[in-house]
C-alpha positions as a Markdown table, in Angstrom:
| # | Residue | x | y | z |
|---|---|---|---|---|
| 1 | Met | -64.0 | 35.9 | -40.2 |
| 2 | Arg | -62.1 | 38.8 | -41.8 |
| 3 | Ser | -61.6 | 39.0 | -45.5 |
| 4 | Asn | -58.2 | 38.8 | -47.2 |
| 5 | Glu | -56.0 | 41.9 | -47.2 |
| 6 | Val | -54.1 | 43.5 | -50.0 |
| 7 | Val | -50.6 | 44.9 | -49.8 |
| 8 | Phe | -49.4 | 47.5 | -52.5 |
| 9 | Gly | -46.0 | 48.7 | -53.7 |
| 10 | Ile | -42.8 | 47.0 | -54.6 |
| 11 | Asn | -41.0 | 47.2 | -51.2 |
| 12 | Ala | -44.0 | 46.2 | -49.1 |
| 13 | Val | -45.0 | 43.3 | -51.4 |
| 14 | Ala | -41.4 | 42.1 | -51.6 |
| 15 | Thr | -41.1 | 42.1 | -47.8 |
| 16 | Arg | -44.4 | 40.2 | -47.4 |
| 17 | Leu | -43.5 | 37.7 | -50.1 |
| 18 | Lys | -40.2 | 36.9 | -48.4 |
| 19 | Arg | -42.1 | 36.3 | -45.1 |
| 20 | Gly | -44.1 | 33.7 | -47.0 |
| 21 | Asp | -47.1 | 32.8 | -44.8 |
| 22 | Gly | -50.6 | 33.4 | -45.9 |
| 23 | Leu | -49.9 | 34.3 | -49.5 |
| 24 | Val | -52.9 | 34.2 | -51.8 |
| 25 | Glu | -52.3 | 35.9 | -55.1 |
| 26 | Leu | -49.7 | 38.3 | -56.6 |
| 27 | Leu | -51.2 | 40.8 | -59.0 |
| 28 | Val | -48.8 | 42.4 | -61.5 |
| 29 | Arg | -49.4 | 45.0 | -64.1 |
| 30 | Glu | -49.8 | 43.9 | -67.7 |
| 31 | Gly | -47.0 | 44.6 | -70.3 |
| 32 | Lys | -43.2 | 44.4 | -70.1 |
| 33 | Leu | -42.0 | 44.1 | -66.5 |
| 34 | Ser | -38.9 | 45.6 | -64.9 |
| 35 | Ala | -36.2 | 43.3 | -63.6 |
| 36 | Arg | -37.5 | 43.9 | -60.0 |
| 37 | Leu | -41.0 | 42.9 | -60.9 |
| 38 | Glu | -39.8 | 39.9 | -62.7 |
| 39 | Glu | -37.9 | 38.9 | -59.6 |
| 40 | Met | -41.1 | 39.2 | -57.5 |
| 41 | Val | -43.0 | 37.1 | -60.0 |
| 42 | Gln | -40.4 | 34.4 | -59.6 |
| 43 | Leu | -40.3 | 34.7 | -55.9 |
| 44 | Ala | -44.1 | 34.3 | -55.8 |
| 45 | Arg | -43.9 | 31.2 | -57.9 |
| 46 | Asp | -41.2 | 29.8 | -55.7 |
| 47 | Lys | -43.5 | 30.3 | -52.7 |
| 48 | Ser | -46.4 | 28.6 | -54.6 |
| 49 | Cys | -48.3 | 31.8 | -54.7 |
| 50 | Arg | -50.7 | 32.3 | -57.6 |
| 51 | Val | -49.7 | 35.1 | -60.1 |
| 52 | Ser | -52.2 | 37.1 | -62.2 |
| 53 | Arg | -51.7 | 40.0 | -64.6 |
| 54 | Arg | -54.0 | 43.0 | -64.2 |
| 55 | Ser | -54.3 | 46.3 | -66.1 |
| 56 | Leu | -53.0 | 49.5 | -64.5 |
| 57 | Glu | -56.5 | 50.8 | -64.5 |
| 58 | Glu | -57.7 | 47.9 | -62.4 |
| 59 | Leu | -54.8 | 48.4 | -59.9 |
| 60 | Asp | -55.6 | 52.1 | -59.7 |
| 61 | Arg | -59.2 | 51.3 | -58.8 |
| 62 | Met | -58.0 | 49.1 | -55.9 |
| 63 | Thr | -56.2 | 51.8 | -54.0 |
| 64 | Ala | -55.3 | 55.4 | -53.7 |
| 65 | Leu | -51.8 | 54.4 | -52.7 |
| 66 | Ser | -48.9 | 54.3 | -55.1 |
| 67 | His | -49.1 | 50.6 | -56.1 |
| 68 | Gln | -46.1 | 50.7 | -58.5 |
| 69 | Gly | -47.8 | 48.1 | -60.7 |
| 70 | Val | -47.9 | 45.3 | -58.1 |
| 71 | Ala | -50.3 | 44.1 | -55.3 |
| 72 | Leu | -50.3 | 41.1 | -53.1 |
| 73 | Thr | -53.4 | 39.5 | -51.6 |
| 74 | Val | -52.8 | 37.7 | -48.3 |
| 75 | Ala | -54.9 | 35.9 | -45.7 |
| 76 | Ala | -56.3 | 38.0 | -42.9 |
| 77 | Thr | -53.7 | 39.1 | -40.4 |
| 78 | Asp | -53.6 | 37.7 | -36.9 |
| 79 | Met | -51.4 | 38.6 | -34.0 |
| 80 | Lys | -48.3 | 36.4 | -33.6 |
| 81 | Ser | -47.7 | 34.5 | -30.3 |
| 82 | Glu | -44.8 | 35.1 | -28.0 |
| 83 | Ser | -42.9 | 32.2 | -29.5 |
| 84 | Phe | -42.6 | 34.2 | -32.7 |
| 85 | Leu | -40.0 | 36.4 | -30.9 |
| 86 | Asn | -37.5 | 33.7 | -31.6 |
| 87 | Thr | -38.0 | 34.2 | -35.3 |
| 88 | Val | -37.7 | 37.9 | -35.0 |
| 89 | Leu | -34.5 | 37.6 | -33.0 |
| 90 | Glu | -32.9 | 35.6 | -35.8 |
| 91 | Gly | -32.3 | 39.0 | -37.4 |
| 92 | Val | -30.0 | 40.1 | -34.5 |
| 93 | Ser | -27.0 | 38.8 | -36.4 |
| 94 | Ser | -27.5 | 41.5 | -39.1 |
| 95 | Gly | -26.9 | 44.2 | -36.5 |
| 96 | Lys | -29.8 | 46.2 | -37.9 |
| 97 | Leu | -32.8 | 44.7 | -36.1 |
| 98 | Leu | -35.5 | 47.4 | -35.5 |
| 99 | Ile | -38.5 | 46.7 | -33.2 |
| 100 | Leu | -41.3 | 48.9 | -32.1 |
| 101 | Ile | -42.8 | 48.2 | -28.6 |
| 102 | Leu | -46.2 | 49.7 | -27.7 |
| 103 | Asp | -46.9 | 49.9 | -24.0 |
| 104 | Gly | -50.6 | 50.6 | -23.3 |
| 105 | Val | -51.8 | 51.8 | -26.7 |
| 106 | Thr | -55.5 | 50.9 | -26.5 |
| 107 | Asp | -57.0 | 52.7 | -29.5 |
| 108 | Pro | -57.2 | 50.4 | -32.5 |
| 109 | Arg | -56.7 | 53.3 | -34.9 |
| 110 | Asn | -53.6 | 54.4 | -33.1 |
| 111 | Leu | -52.4 | 50.8 | -33.3 |
| 112 | Gly | -53.1 | 50.7 | -37.0 |
| 113 | Ala | -51.3 | 54.0 | -37.6 |
| 114 | Cys | -48.3 | 52.7 | -35.8 |
| 115 | Leu | -48.3 | 49.6 | -37.9 |
| 116 | Arg | -48.5 | 51.6 | -41.0 |
| 117 | Ser | -45.4 | 53.7 | -39.9 |
| 118 | Ala | -43.6 | 50.6 | -38.8 |
| 119 | Ala | -44.1 | 48.9 | -42.2 |
| 120 | Thr | -43.2 | 52.0 | -44.1 |
| 121 | Leu | -39.9 | 52.5 | -42.2 |
| 122 | Gly | -38.7 | 48.9 | -42.2 |
| 123 | Val | -39.5 | 47.7 | -38.7 |
| 124 | Asp | -39.0 | 44.0 | -38.2 |
| 125 | Ala | -41.8 | 43.5 | -35.6 |
| 126 | Val | -44.2 | 45.4 | -33.4 |
| 127 | Ile | -44.6 | 44.1 | -29.9 |
| 128 | Val | -47.6 | 44.7 | -27.6 |
| 129 | Pro | -48.7 | 43.2 | -24.2 |
| 130 | Lys | -51.6 | 40.8 | -24.0 |
| 131 | Asn | -53.4 | 43.0 | -21.5 |
| 132 | Asn | -54.1 | 46.8 | -21.9 |
| 133 | Ser | -53.5 | 46.8 | -25.6 |
| 134 | Ala | -55.8 | 47.5 | -28.6 |
| 135 | Pro | -57.1 | 44.5 | -30.6 |
| 136 | Leu | -56.0 | 43.9 | -34.1 |
| 137 | Asn | -59.6 | 44.5 | -35.4 |
| 138 | Glu | -61.0 | 45.8 | -38.6 |
| 139 | Ala | -60.5 | 49.4 | -37.5 |
| 140 | Ala | -56.8 | 48.8 | -36.8 |
| 141 | Ile | -56.2 | 46.9 | -40.1 |
| 142 | Lys | -58.0 | 49.5 | -42.2 |
| 143 | Thr | -56.0 | 52.3 | -40.6 |
| 144 | Ala | -52.8 | 50.3 | -41.2 |
| 145 | Ser | -53.4 | 50.5 | -45.0 |
| 146 | Gly | -51.7 | 47.2 | -45.6 |
| 147 | Gly | -49.0 | 47.6 | -42.9 |
| 148 | Ala | -50.6 | 45.0 | -40.7 |
| 149 | Ala | -49.9 | 42.4 | -43.4 |
| 150 | Val | -46.3 | 43.5 | -43.8 |
| 151 | Val | -44.9 | 43.8 | -40.2 |
| 152 | Pro | -45.6 | 41.1 | -37.7 |
| 153 | Leu | -47.5 | 42.1 | -34.6 |
| 154 | Val | -46.3 | 40.0 | -31.6 |
| 155 | Gln | -48.4 | 39.7 | -28.5 |
| 156 | Val | -46.4 | 38.9 | -25.3 |
| 157 | Thr | -47.9 | 37.9 | -21.9 |
| 158 | Asn | -45.5 | 40.0 | -19.9 |
| 159 | Leu | -44.0 | 43.0 | -21.6 |
| 160 | Ser | -41.1 | 43.4 | -19.1 |
| 161 | Arg | -40.1 | 39.8 | -19.6 |
| 162 | Gly | -40.3 | 40.2 | -23.3 |
| 163 | Ile | -38.0 | 43.3 | -23.1 |
| 164 | Glu | -35.5 | 41.3 | -21.0 |
| 165 | Lys | -35.5 | 38.6 | -23.6 |
| 166 | Leu | -34.6 | 41.2 | -26.3 |
| 167 | Lys | -31.8 | 42.6 | -24.1 |
| 168 | Lys | -30.3 | 39.1 | -23.6 |
| 169 | His | -30.0 | 39.0 | -27.4 |
| 170 | Asn | -28.2 | 42.3 | -27.5 |
| 171 | Val | -31.1 | 44.5 | -28.5 |
| 172 | Trp | -30.8 | 48.0 | -27.1 |
| 173 | Ile | -34.0 | 49.2 | -25.5 |
| 174 | Val | -34.8 | 53.0 | -26.0 |
| 175 | Gly | -37.8 | 54.3 | -24.1 |
| 176 | Thr | -39.5 | 57.6 | -25.0 |
| 177 | Leu | -40.6 | 60.1 | -22.4 |
| 178 | Leu | -41.6 | 63.8 | -22.7 |
| 179 | Asp | -39.2 | 64.9 | -20.0 |
| 180 | Ala | -36.2 | 62.6 | -20.9 |
| 181 | Glu | -32.9 | 64.4 | -20.9 |
| 182 | Thr | -31.5 | 63.1 | -24.2 |
| 183 | Pro | -33.1 | 64.1 | -27.6 |
| 184 | Ile | -33.9 | 61.2 | -29.8 |
| 185 | Asp | -31.5 | 62.5 | -32.6 |
| 186 | Arg | -28.6 | 62.2 | -30.1 |
| 187 | Val | -29.2 | 58.5 | -29.6 |
| 188 | Asp | -27.4 | 55.9 | -31.8 |
| 189 | Leu | -30.3 | 54.1 | -33.4 |
| 190 | Ser | -28.2 | 52.3 | -36.1 |
| 191 | Gly | -27.8 | 48.9 | -34.5 |
| 192 | Asn | -30.2 | 46.3 | -32.9 |
| 193 | Ile | -32.8 | 48.7 | -31.4 |
| 194 | Ala | -36.2 | 48.4 | -29.8 |
| 195 | Ile | -38.1 | 51.8 | -29.5 |
| 196 | Val | -40.7 | 51.8 | -26.7 |
| 197 | Met | -43.8 | 54.1 | -27.0 |
| 198 | Gly | -46.2 | 54.6 | -24.1 |
| 199 | Ser | -49.9 | 55.4 | -24.0 |
| 200 | Glu | -51.2 | 58.9 | -24.9 |
| 201 | Asp | -52.6 | 59.6 | -21.5 |
| 202 | Lys | -50.0 | 58.0 | -19.2 |
| 203 | Gly | -46.9 | 57.4 | -21.2 |
| 204 | Leu | -44.6 | 54.5 | -20.3 |
| 205 | Arg | -45.4 | 52.6 | -17.2 |
| 206 | Arg | -42.9 | 52.9 | -14.4 |
| 207 | Asn | -42.0 | 49.2 | -14.7 |
| 208 | Thr | -41.4 | 49.5 | -18.4 |
| 209 | Val | -39.2 | 52.6 | -17.8 |
| 210 | Asp | -37.1 | 50.6 | -15.4 |
| 211 | His | -36.4 | 48.0 | -18.1 |
| 212 | Cys | -35.1 | 50.5 | -20.7 |
| 213 | Asp | -31.4 | 50.9 | -21.4 |
| 214 | Leu | -31.9 | 54.6 | -22.3 |
| 215 | Leu | -34.7 | 57.2 | -22.3 |
| 216 | Ala | -35.1 | 59.8 | -25.0 |
| 217 | Arg | -37.4 | 62.6 | -26.0 |
| 218 | Ile | -38.7 | 64.2 | -29.2 |
| 219 | Pro | -37.6 | 67.8 | -29.2 |
| 220 | Met | -40.7 | 70.0 | -29.3 |
| 221 | Val | -41.5 | 73.7 | -29.3 |
| 222 | Asn | -44.8 | 73.2 | -27.4 |
| 223 | Thr | -44.6 | 70.2 | -25.0 |
| 224 | Glu | -48.0 | 71.1 | -23.6 |
| 225 | Leu | -49.6 | 69.8 | -26.8 |
| 226 | Gly | -47.2 | 67.0 | -27.6 |
| 227 | Phe | -47.8 | 64.3 | -30.3 |
| 228 | Asn | -50.4 | 61.6 | -30.9 |
| 229 | Val | -48.6 | 58.3 | -30.1 |
| 230 | Ser | -48.8 | 57.2 | -33.7 |
| 231 | Val | -47.2 | 60.5 | -34.9 |
| 232 | Ala | -44.5 | 60.2 | -32.1 |
| 233 | Ala | -43.8 | 56.6 | -33.2 |
| 234 | Gly | -43.4 | 57.8 | -36.8 |
| 235 | Val | -41.0 | 60.5 | -35.8 |
| 236 | Cys | -38.8 | 58.1 | -33.8 |
| 237 | Leu | -38.9 | 55.5 | -36.4 |
| 238 | Tyr | -37.9 | 58.0 | -39.1 |
| 239 | Glu | -34.9 | 59.1 | -37.0 |
| 240 | Ala | -33.8 | 55.4 | -36.8 |
| 241 | His | -34.3 | 55.1 | -40.6 |
| 242 | Arg | -32.4 | 58.3 | -41.2 |
| 243 | Gln | -29.4 | 57.2 | -39.2 |
| 244 | Arg | -29.4 | 53.7 | -40.8 |
| 245 | Thr | -29.5 | 55.2 | -44.3 |
| 246 | Ala | -26.8 | 57.7 | -43.4 |
| 247 | Arg | -24.6 | 54.8 | -42.1 |
| 248 | Thr | -25.1 | 52.6 | -45.1 |
| 249 | Gly | -25.0 | 55.4 | -47.7 |
């Protein structure tokens, strides 16, 4: 049985509190709190989550990350079942749903790094196939540095069928290929978007490519070297974040 996980930082903790499941304890710095931290304390109490005050020194000892005076202990992370997609798709009405799909990423550390980038850049869910995908094990969770507890990881039995379900709910599917004609920064990523990343050795499977609405590439000086899949995911997700921030000001 895995031990509890700890999420650090105002935005990550707020996101996880709103999700609500598996909350154990909110740790807040001692002293006078900002309005944002006071809101988080109240949200935790509304969710029946225990609240404790800790010294800044104690929070510093817990992580090398910028904790901003707050941490949240949650139950060990598990993959979500395919039915959780219905919950994810409730966000379609906002017009800003952002999903990351990993097709054939089998290294747990790459999975963890993708989860960390996804959590950092506001992804609503990461989707992986049941077969030919890395497990959410200790290595993945450690590499995610709290990201696994923030962004839901959804496992689907058939990736193509899962993609088609997203498309039926007006989610635009953007696949990534080294030799795609369109650069990723020329693609409108401001709406309901799912970005699909392939494995490091083979890229996207042919069947997955056929289910994408559009294919894009990351512009590179040296395509022979390319990017690690987790780095490539971070680049694409940042571009989506950049466009969404620019659109909203």
